[in-house]
C-alpha angles and dihedrals in degrees: 000000000000123000088249092059093045090059104029108032111158113217132006116331118223118235115247090254092051092048093049091054092050100044091064086072096050096099090055097055109115122213120200126221114267120264129191149210126183094285111021145035118224140194136170127225120210115206119202106264092234089057091065089064090058098048111101115258094240089067088066132081104240092210098053101026090227128111112282117238105288129215117238090255091051097050092044089050088055088060100261109143122196137142120270126292102038118137125198100229107161146003125229096241098200088054107032094188090068116088121193120219134185141177137178112286091233096040096123093047091051091046091052091050090052092049092050091049091050091048092049090049092050091052093055 
């Protein structure tokens, strides 16, 4: 875990024991192809069903029984790996092991523009 995440983790950190239990499922996480609308790109992430039993109860919404919406740090800490900009915005209630993600359709273009602007500013 980077020094940034050690100091500025957003959400609830897993204990080392919790994280060890969950990372054994990491190779079995399935990532869908991306799909789009006019504004966003989407994908869904399917966790192994057995993995849900190992995720701490405070990661769940007690009313729906599904995972609550997770911060980026939280879902990355579970072992989900995706490029930058993805937001966990919904769960597929009939199948609670499926998490829905979205990000702006032009996220990478905007990110590259910001990086170029920062680089230009640093060179001044």
